[in-house]
C-alpha distance (Angstrom), angle and dihedral (degrees) to the residues before:
residue distance angle dihedral
M1 . . .
K2 3.80 . .
T3 3.81 90.4 .
F4 3.80 90.4 52.1
L5 3.82 92.1 49.7
K6 3.81 90.9 50.2
W7 3.78 89.9 49.7
L8 3.83 91.5 48.5
A9 3.80 91.7 48.6
G10 3.80 89.6 50.7
V11 3.83 92.4 50.2
I12 3.83 91.4 49.5
T13 3.81 91.5 48.5
V14 3.80 92.6 50.0
F15 3.82 90.2 47.1
I16 3.80 92.0 51.8
L17 3.80 92.6 47.2
L18 3.82 89.6 49.0
I19 3.80 91.4 53.2
L20 3.79 88.6 46.7
F21 3.82 91.5 52.0
I22 3.81 92.9 48.4
I23 3.80 94.0 49.0
I24 3.81 93.3 47.8
T25 3.79 91.6 46.7
L26 3.79 93.3 50.0
N27 3.77 90.8 45.8
I28 3.82 91.6 52.8
V29 3.81 94.3 44.6
F30 3.81 96.1 47.5
D31 3.79 99.8 30.3
T32 3.79 108.3 120.5
E33 3.77 135.9 158.8
P34 3.81 110.4 -83.2
Y35 3.78 113.7 -98.0
I36 3.79 110.6 -112.1
P37 3.82 116.7 -175.8
D38 3.79 117.0 -127.7
Y39 3.82 88.2 -115.5
A40 3.81 118.8 25.8
Y41 3.77 146.2 141.9
V42 3.79 123.4 -138.2
E43 3.81 119.6 -123.2
I44 3.81 115.7 -150.2
N45 3.80 121.0 -172.9
L46 3.81 111.1 -147.7
Q47 3.77 98.9 -178.4
G48 3.76 130.8 131.3
H49 3.81 120.0 -14.9
L50 3.81 119.2 1.8
P51 3.82 109.4 -163.5
E52 3.79 117.8 -146.6
Y53 3.81 93.7 -129.6
I54 3.79 135.7 -7.6
P55 3.82 112.2 -164.8
P56 3.82 111.5 -123.8
D57 3.78 109.2 -86.8
A58 3.80 111.2 -140.7
F59 3.81 92.4 -159.9
E60 3.82 93.2 50.7
S61 3.79 91.6 44.3
A62 3.81 90.1 53.7
L63 3.79 88.3 54.0
G64 3.81 92.4 46.6
Q65 3.82 94.5 -112.6
T66 3.80 126.6 138.9
R67 3.81 130.6 -170.2
F68 3.80 115.4 -151.3
D69 3.80 124.9 -126.6
M70 3.81 140.9 158.6
A71 3.82 91.9 -86.3
K72 3.81 90.3 56.1
F73 3.81 90.5 46.1
R74 3.81 88.7 58.2
D75 3.80 90.8 44.5
V76 3.82 93.9 51.8
L77 3.80 94.9 47.7
E78 3.82 93.0 45.7
K79 3.81 92.7 52.2
A80 3.81 95.7 39.1
A81 3.80 90.4 53.7
I82 3.82 91.9 64.9
D83 3.81 102.0 26.0
E84 3.82 107.7 107.1
R85 3.80 90.3 -154.5
I86 3.81 92.5 62.1
A87 3.80 117.7 82.7
G88 3.79 94.8 -174.5
V89 3.79 147.6 -61.4
V90 3.82 135.3 -81.0
L91 3.79 118.1 -156.0
K92 3.79 112.8 -155.9
I93 3.81 100.7 -158.5
G94 3.79 126.5 -171.1
Y95 3.83 133.5 150.1
L96 3.80 92.1 -22.6
Q97 3.81 110.9 -164.1
V98 3.80 106.5 -151.7
S99 3.79 134.2 119.9
L100 3.79 118.8 -99.6
G101 3.79 89.3 -109.0
E102 3.80 88.9 57.2
A103 3.81 91.0 44.1
Q104 3.81 88.6 54.7
E105 3.80 88.6 50.2
L106 3.81 89.5 53.9
T107 3.80 92.3 51.5
D108 3.82 90.1 50.3
L109 3.80 91.3 51.9
I110 3.81 91.3 48.6
K111 3.80 91.3 52.1
K112 3.79 90.8 47.8
F113 3.81 89.2 53.8
R114 3.79 91.1 49.4
D115 3.81 88.6 58.9
S116 3.81 86.5 70.4
G117 3.80 89.2 67.9
K118 3.81 93.0 -119.1
K119 3.77 124.1 124.5
I120 3.79 122.3 -102.1
V121 3.78 115.5 179.1
A122 3.81 135.3 179.1
F123 3.77 125.9 -133.3
L124 3.82 116.7 -161.0
G125 3.76 120.3 -162.5
P126 2.88 161.2 -37.7
G127 3.83 84.0 -173.7
L128 3.78 135.1 28.8
T129 3.81 121.4 -36.2
T130 3.79 126.5 -176.1
T131 3.81 144.5 -164.0
R132 3.78 92.6 -78.6
D133 3.80 92.3 50.7
Y134 3.79 92.1 50.1
Y135 3.81 92.3 45.7
V136 3.82 88.5 60.6
A137 3.82 94.9 38.5
S138 3.82 92.8 52.5
A139 3.82 89.7 67.8
C140 3.83 90.0 65.3
E141 3.78 125.0 94.0
S142 3.82 91.1 -115.6
V143 3.80 135.5 10.7
F144 3.81 121.1 -150.4
M145 3.80 130.6 -171.9
T146 3.79 137.1 -179.8
P147 3.84 115.4 -109.1
Q148 3.80 98.5 -107.6
A149 3.79 101.2 28.2
N150 3.81 116.1 121.5
L151 3.80 126.3 -119.2
F152 3.79 117.7 -174.1
L153 3.81 117.8 -167.4
T154 3.80 96.7 -171.6
G155 3.78 101.9 153.8
L156 3.80 115.6 -137.3
Y157 3.80 130.5 -37.1
S158 3.80 125.7 -175.3
E159 3.78 127.2 -169.9
V160 3.78 134.6 176.4
T161 3.80 123.9 -163.7
F162 3.81 116.8 -144.6
Y163 3.80 118.3 -151.3
K164 3.83 104.0 -176.8
D165 3.82 96.3 104.3
F166 3.81 91.9 41.9
F167 3.79 90.7 50.8
S168 3.78 89.5 50.4
K169 3.81 90.3 56.1
I170 3.79 94.1 51.4
G171 3.79 96.6 41.0
V172 3.81 102.4 -103.3
E173 3.80 121.5 130.5
A174 3.81 123.3 -168.0
D175 3.82 113.6 -145.2
F176 3.83 111.3 -172.8
I177 3.79 139.7 159.8
H178 3.80 119.6 -159.2
I179 3.79 126.6 -170.6
G180 3.79 108.6 -143.6
D181 3.79 128.7 34.2
Y182 3.82 91.2 -113.5
K183 3.80 95.4 49.7
N184 3.77 93.3 100.2
A185 3.81 104.0 153.0
P186 3.84 92.3 120.0
D187 3.83 93.2 49.3
P188 3.84 96.1 95.1
Y189 3.81 86.8 60.8
T190 3.82 100.7 36.7
R191 3.81 101.9 37.0
S192 3.79 137.5 52.3
T193 3.82 95.5 -150.5
M194 3.79 139.4 29.1
S195 3.79 117.1 -79.0
P196 3.85 119.1 -124.4
E197 3.81 89.1 -114.2
Q198 3.80 93.4 52.9
R199 3.80 91.7 46.2
E200 3.82 90.1 49.9
E201 3.79 94.4 51.5
T202 3.79 95.3 42.5
T203 3.81 89.8 51.0
Q204 3.81 91.4 50.4
L205 3.80 92.2 49.4
L206 3.80 94.4 48.3
D207 3.81 91.7 46.2
A208 3.82 91.9 52.7
W209 3.80 93.8 44.7
Y210 3.80 94.3 45.8
N211 3.80 91.6 50.7
D212 3.80 89.6 51.5
I213 3.81 91.7 48.4
R214 3.80 93.8 51.8
Q215 3.81 93.7 43.3
T216 3.81 94.2 45.7
I217 3.80 95.1 48.2
A218 3.81 90.5 44.2
A219 3.80 92.6 51.6
N220 3.81 95.0 43.6
R221 3.80 95.7 46.7
G222 3.80 100.8 33.6
F223 3.81 95.2 -111.8
S224 3.78 130.3 136.5
S225 3.81 116.1 -113.3
E226 3.80 87.6 -114.5
K227 3.80 89.9 56.8
V228 3.81 90.0 53.9
D229 3.82 90.2 49.6
E230 3.81 88.7 53.3
L231 3.79 92.9 49.1
I232 3.81 91.0 50.3
N233 3.79 101.4 39.1
I234 3.81 103.9 32.3
K235 3.82 107.6 24.0
T236 3.83 101.1 26.5
G237 3.83 98.3 155.6
F238 3.80 125.9 57.3
T239 3.79 139.2 177.2
G240 3.78 117.2 -145.9
W241 3.78 92.8 -94.7
E242 3.82 92.4 48.0
A243 3.79 91.3 48.4
W244 3.81 89.1 52.1
R245 3.83 92.6 50.4
E246 3.80 89.9 51.1
G247 3.80 92.5 49.8
L248 3.80 93.9 -113.8
V249 3.80 92.1 121.7
D250 3.78 129.7 30.0
T251 3.79 99.8 -142.1
V252 3.78 138.8 5.6
L253 3.80 110.9 -132.7
Y254 3.79 146.4 128.5
Y255 3.79 121.1 -94.6
P256 3.84 98.7 -104.6
E257 3.82 88.0 60.7
V258 3.83 93.9 59.6
V259 3.81 91.5 83.7
K260 3.83 90.0 67.4
Y261 3.82 90.2 70.4
F262 3.80 93.8 67.1
P263 3.82 121.5 86.1
S264 3.82 108.7 -81.2
E265 3.80 104.3 -167.3
N266 3.80 88.3 114.7
G267 3.79 95.0 35.8
L268 3.79 126.6 -90.6
P269 3.82 116.5 -39.1
E270 3.78 120.3 -114.9
P271 3.83 121.4 -120.1
L272 3.81 117.3 -105.3
S273 3.83 122.9 -173.9
A274 3.78 118.5 -125.2
E275 3.80 89.7 -130.5
E276 3.77 90.0 59.6
Y277 3.79 94.9 41.8
T278 3.79 92.4 51.9
T279 3.83 88.7 67.6
V280 3.80 91.1 64.3
P281 3.83 105.8 109.4
A282 3.81 113.1 -117.9
G283 3.80 87.9 -136.7
D284 3.81 89.3 66.9
L285 3.81 87.2 66.1
D286 3.80 93.0 45.3
I287 3.81 95.4 -112.6
R288 3.82 136.5 118.9
K289 3.78 95.1 25.5
D290 3.78 104.3 123.5
S291 3.82 131.7 44.8
K292 3.79 119.8 22.2
I293 3.80 128.7 -135.2
A294 3.81 121.5 -173.6
V295 3.79 122.6 -133.5
V296 3.82 110.8 -157.3
H297 3.79 117.3 -172.8
C298 3.79 132.7 -145.0
L299 3.81 103.8 -175.4
G300 3.79 126.7 167.1
T301 3.77 134.4 -4.8
I302 3.80 113.6 -13.2
T303 3.78 117.0 -118.9
G304 3.79 139.6 149.4
G305 3.78 124.0 -87.3
S306 3.78 125.2 24.1
N307 3.79 134.0 -15.3
S308 3.79 109.8 -86.8
E309 3.78 147.9 144.8
D310 3.79 121.5 -103.4
Y311 3.80 123.2 -162.6
L312 3.83 90.3 -138.0
M313 3.82 104.1 32.8
G314 3.79 99.9 31.3
Q315 3.81 118.4 -147.3
L316 3.81 114.0 17.0
A317 3.79 125.4 -158.5
G318 3.79 105.7 -146.9
A319 3.80 116.6 -146.1
A320 3.81 93.0 -146.2
S321 3.81 92.3 52.5
F322 3.78 92.0 45.4
A323 3.81 94.7 48.4
D324 3.81 90.6 48.7
N325 3.80 92.1 50.2
M326 3.81 93.0 47.6
E327 3.80 91.3 48.9
K328 3.81 92.5 49.9
A329 3.80 91.7 49.8
A330 3.81 92.4 45.3
E331 3.81 94.5 47.9
S332 3.82 96.2 45.4
S333 3.79 111.7 102.9
A334 3.81 89.2 -156.3
I335 3.83 93.3 60.0
K336 3.80 112.1 84.9
A337 3.81 98.9 -177.3
I338 3.81 141.0 -2.7
I339 3.79 128.5 -127.0
L340 3.79 110.5 -158.4
R341 3.82 105.9 -154.7
I342 3.82 110.6 -160.4
D343 3.78 131.1 -169.3
S344 3.79 104.1 155.7
P345 3.82 139.8 124.9
G346 3.81 89.6 -151.7
G347 3.80 125.8 -112.5
S348 3.79 137.0 -177.7
A349 3.80 112.1 31.2
S350 3.80 94.2 -147.5
A351 3.81 92.1 48.9
S352 3.83 89.5 48.5
E353 3.81 88.0 54.4
V354 3.81 90.8 55.0
M355 3.79 90.9 50.3
W356 3.82 92.5 45.8
N357 3.79 89.1 54.7
A358 3.83 91.0 51.2
V359 3.80 90.9 52.4
K360 3.81 92.1 46.2
K361 3.81 91.4 52.8
A362 3.81 91.9 47.1
V363 3.83 91.5 51.5
E364 3.81 88.6 58.0
K365 3.83 89.4 61.4
K366 3.81 106.3 36.0
P367 3.82 142.3 -9.3
V368 3.80 115.6 -66.5
I369 3.80 117.3 -164.4
V370 3.80 122.0 -172.8
S371 3.80 117.2 -141.3
I372 3.80 111.7 -168.9
S373 3.80 118.0 -150.2
G374 3.82 116.5 -179.0
M375 3.79 99.3 -23.7
C376 3.76 144.5 -3.7
A377 3.78 104.1 -173.6
S378 3.78 137.6 158.1
G379 3.82 107.5 -33.6
G380 3.80 87.5 14.7
Y381 3.81 90.2 58.8
Y382 3.79 90.8 41.4
I383 3.83 90.9 63.9
A384 3.82 91.7 42.7
A385 3.80 95.1 56.4
P386 3.85 98.4 85.1
A387 3.83 94.0 52.5
I388 3.80 119.5 112.8
T389 3.82 93.6 -128.6
I390 3.82 132.5 15.9
I391 3.81 118.3 -159.4
S392 3.81 124.1 -175.2
Q393 3.76 140.6 168.0
K394 3.82 116.3 -107.0
N395 3.81 88.7 -114.5
S396 3.82 96.6 48.4
I397 3.82 118.9 112.7
V398 3.81 111.5 -119.1
G399 3.80 136.5 175.9
S400 3.81 127.2 17.3
I401 3.80 93.5 163.4
G402 3.77 99.6 -174.0
I403 3.77 143.9 79.7
F404 3.78 143.3 -133.3
G405 3.75 139.0 -175.2
G406 3.75 136.5 -172.6
K407 3.75 149.7 130.1
F408 3.79 142.1 -127.7
S409 3.77 116.9 -119.1
I410 3.81 111.0 -148.3
G411 3.80 97.5 175.4
A412 3.81 92.9 112.4
L413 3.81 89.6 48.5
Y414 3.78 89.4 55.4
K415 3.79 89.8 53.8
K416 3.79 91.8 50.1
L417 3.80 87.7 53.7
G418 3.78 92.5 49.2
M419 3.80 94.8 -104.6
N420 3.81 123.3 134.7
T421 3.80 128.9 -158.8
E422 3.78 123.0 -162.5
K423 3.80 122.4 -171.5
I424 3.79 137.7 -157.1
T425 3.80 115.9 -176.5
R426 3.78 141.5 -177.8
G427 3.78 113.6 -163.0
K428 3.78 129.2 43.3
N429 3.82 94.2 -104.7
A430 3.80 99.6 30.1
A431 3.83 91.8 121.9
I432 3.80 94.8 55.5
F433 3.83 91.5 114.5
S434 3.79 95.9 41.1
L435 3.79 117.7 129.2
S436 3.81 92.7 -157.1
Q437 3.83 99.5 68.0
V438 3.80 142.9 28.6
W439 3.80 121.1 -110.8
S440 3.77 121.9 -75.0
E441 3.81 117.8 -130.8
S442 3.80 91.6 -98.6
E443 3.82 91.1 49.5
K444 3.80 90.4 50.1
K445 3.80 88.6 52.6
V446 3.82 90.0 55.2
I447 3.81 93.1 49.2
R448 3.82 94.1 45.0
H449 3.80 90.6 52.0
I450 3.81 91.6 53.2
L451 3.81 91.4 47.3
E452 3.79 93.8 48.1
E453 3.81 91.2 49.8
F454 3.81 91.8 53.3
Y455 3.82 92.1 43.5
S456 3.80 91.1 54.0
D457 3.80 90.8 47.9
F458 3.81 90.5 47.7
K459 3.81 91.6 56.2
I460 3.81 92.5 46.1
K461 3.80 92.0 51.4
V462 3.80 91.6 49.9
A463 3.80 91.9 48.0
E464 3.81 92.4 49.5
G465 3.78 95.7 40.8
R466 3.79 95.6 46.6
G467 3.79 96.1 37.0
I468 3.79 94.4 -127.0
P469 3.84 129.1 129.7
F470 3.79 117.6 -87.7
D471 3.81 90.7 -123.5
S472 3.80 89.5 57.7
V473 3.79 90.7 52.0
E474 3.80 89.6 49.0
A475 3.80 89.6 57.5
L476 3.82 90.8 51.3
A477 3.80 95.8 44.1
G478 3.78 130.4 74.6
G479 3.79 91.2 97.1
R480 3.81 94.3 -63.0
I481 3.82 115.6 159.8
F482 3.77 127.4 -155.6
T483 3.75 140.2 -170.1
G484 3.79 114.3 -112.4
G485 3.79 87.1 -104.9
T486 3.81 93.3 60.1
A487 3.81 92.1 37.3
L488 3.81 89.4 61.1
H489 3.80 91.0 53.7
N490 3.83 88.7 49.4
K491 3.82 92.1 48.9
L492 3.79 93.2 -118.4
V493 3.82 87.9 123.7
D494 3.79 129.2 29.2
R495 3.79 101.5 -140.9
H496 3.76 145.1 -16.7
G497 3.77 121.1 -103.3
N498 3.77 148.8 112.3
F499 3.78 133.2 -96.1
Y500 3.81 93.6 -76.7
D501 3.79 90.3 53.7
A502 3.79 86.4 58.3
V503 3.82 89.2 49.9
D504 3.82 89.9 52.2
E505 3.80 90.8 48.9
A506 3.81 90.7 48.9
K507 3.80 90.7 51.8
R508 3.79 91.4 48.9
L509 3.81 94.0 50.2
A510 3.82 92.2 44.0
G511 3.80 93.5 49.1
I512 3.81 94.4 -114.9
E513 3.79 117.7 150.4
E514 3.79 112.8 -97.1
K515 3.81 95.0 -125.2
E516 3.79 96.1 46.6
S517 3.84 115.6 115.5
V518 3.80 102.9 -133.6
E519 3.77 127.0 -155.7
L520 3.80 113.6 -118.2
I521 3.79 116.2 -142.2
Y522 3.81 108.9 -159.2
Y523 3.80 125.6 -148.7
P524 2.97 133.2 -126.7
A525 3.79 92.9 46.5
S526 3.78 123.8 -153.9
K527 3.80 126.1 -72.2
S528 3.75 121.2 -117.5
L529 3.80 118.1 -98.4
L530 3.81 89.5 -109.6
G531 3.78 89.5 50.4
E532 3.78 91.0 52.3
I533 3.80 91.6 50.8
L534 3.80 92.4 49.4
S535 3.82 90.6 46.1
G536 3.79 88.7 54.3
I537 3.78 90.8 52.5
Q538 3.83 90.6 48.7
A539 3.81 91.4 48.6
K540 3.80 90.9 51.4
N541 3.80 90.8 50.0
A542 3.80 90.4 47.2
S543 3.80 92.3 52.5
E544 3.80 90.0 50.2
N545 3.81 90.7 49.6
I546 3.80 90.3 52.3
L547 3.78 89.9 57.8
L548 3.80 97.6 39.7
D549 3.80 100.2 40.5
S550 3.82 104.8 30.1
Y551 3.79 95.5 147.3
E552 3.79 92.9 46.0
R553 3.84 89.8 47.4
L554 3.79 90.5 50.8
E555 3.78 91.2 52.3
Q556 3.81 92.3 48.2
T557 3.82 91.7 49.8
L558 3.79 93.3 48.3
L559 3.79 92.9 45.8
F560 3.80 91.6 49.3
W561 3.82 97.7 51.0
Q562 3.76 103.3 30.8
N563 3.79 129.3 75.3
Q564 3.81 91.7 28.8
P565 3.82 129.5 97.8
L566 3.80 111.7 -95.5
A567 3.78 124.0 -161.3
L568 3.81 98.2 -163.7
L569 3.79 137.2 145.1
P570 3.82 106.2 -75.7
F571 3.77 92.9 -117.2
R572 3.75 139.7 1.0
L573 3.78 108.7 -105.8
E574 3.78 118.8 -157.7
Y575 3.78 117.5 -179.3
L576 3.78 131.2 175.9
P577 3.81 112.9 -149.9
C-alpha cells in the first residue's frame, strides 16, 4: 500500500510539473506587449466589491487574466493621466460595495486625475445605483445615465441583528467579557437589543458620514446642502430622465454614445479595458524608475499564521506573513521607506502583538507611514501606533482601543441533538476551554486578568507611539471608535489624506525629491505557480471537509477564536447607502 501511495504521489507531482511547464512555455511564446490603440479611452468597471489589494497571481498571469483592485485603480489613473494615447477614462459604476472611507479615496483619486486636464466621466446604469455610487460619480467631470435606469439616494441605514434569543432556543450560550463600555463586539450574541453605547456611536458615525455625503455631492454638483437633503429625503428615487431634470446627471444616453464626449480631432477614441491597460509597464511611460518605497498590507481580520481566506471570517491578515513582509521591506537596502496600508477591524490580540513588534523594528531602520483605507480599528490600530505618521480619510473608522474575550457554550445544543458529554477534571480551571459549559467564576477571573493586562499594555503602546499623555489615551479608550475627522482632533491620526499623500510623506521622510516618481514595491508578493496549484488543491480539500465534517469544523472554529483575547471592532456595522 505504501509503495502504491508513493507511486501515486510521484505521478501527481510529475503531472503538476508538466502542466507548469506547458503554461510557462505558452506564456513565453505568446507573451507580447499589450496592444494600445493610438487614441483610446480606458473603461473601468466599479461594480460590486473592490478589494484593496490582490497579490499578483502567477497562475492567472500565465493565462492572461487580471483581477481588479484599488491598487490597480490607482495604477491605471496614474498612467492614463500622462499617456498621450489615452483621451480619458469612463467609470461604469453600479452597486459599488466599498466603505465610505474607500469611497472618499476613490473621489480623491478621480479629482487627482482631473488635474491632468483629461476627461473622466461616470456612467450609471443600466441597473440599480445607490447613494454610494453617486457619491463617487459626482467627483467626475460629467455623469451620464440611461433613460430608465434607477438611482436611489436613500442616505444611510444601519442595522444590527441580535442572536441571543435565537441561541437560547437552539441551546447555544454566549459567555463574553469586554473591557470598556464601548467594546460591544459580543453584544449581538449576549444581548437582545442595542446598548446605549452602541446606539451612541452608530448615531455619531452616521451623522458624520451623512454630513460628508451631502456636502460632497453639493460641492461636486453645484447644489446647496438643502437641495441634497431634499433629493434624499423627499425625492429619493429617480429614473434617468428625472435625474437629468434635477441636475443629478448631465445627459441621458446609452453607453455606446459616451465616446462622443471625448475630443474628436483625431477621430473617436477606441475603448480599452482597465484590466488590459494595467499590464502596460510603467517604465514605458518613463515613470517609477528610481527610488523604491514598499507598500505592506494588513487587510482583514488579524490572526496568526499566513494570510488566507476563511469561509466564516472572510479575509484574514496572518501575523507570520505580515511580520515576514515587514522584515523584508525593512532589511532591503533598495527600499527607502515603508507605507503600511491598513484596512482591518483587528482580531487576535497575540497576533496583533507580533505585528506591532514587526512595525516597531521596521521603524528603527526606516520611515514607516500608515495609510488607512476603510478602517484601522482595535488590533489594526494597535499595530499602527509605532508608525512615524498616520494618515486617514475623514470617513475612515479609527480607534476602538479595547479588548474582549469569550466563548460559546454548545452543551445544551448537544443535548438537543441527543449527544451527551461527561467530564473528569484535575485542576480548578481545567474546563476553561470546554465547549460544553460556560465559565465558572474562577475561570472568569483568569480571563478578565488576561484581558486587563492586554488592555493596559494597549493604552501604554498608544501613548508611547503617539506621544500623548496616558490620561488622554484613557479618555479615548474603552472601545470607542471615531471617524478619521474626529480621530485627527484626538491626535490618533496626524493628518487626512489619500494613498498618494502617504507616498508624499514617505518621500519627505526618506529624503526623496518631491517630484520624483517612485517605484512602489507591494507586499505580499505573488505565489509561485506551483504554490497556486497546491493552494487550489488545499482549498478543494477544505471545501470538502466543510461539507463532510461540519460539526468537527464548528468545534475547531469555536476553539480557535474563543477563550483568547480579541482586539476587534466593537461591533459589526452594516449600512446600506
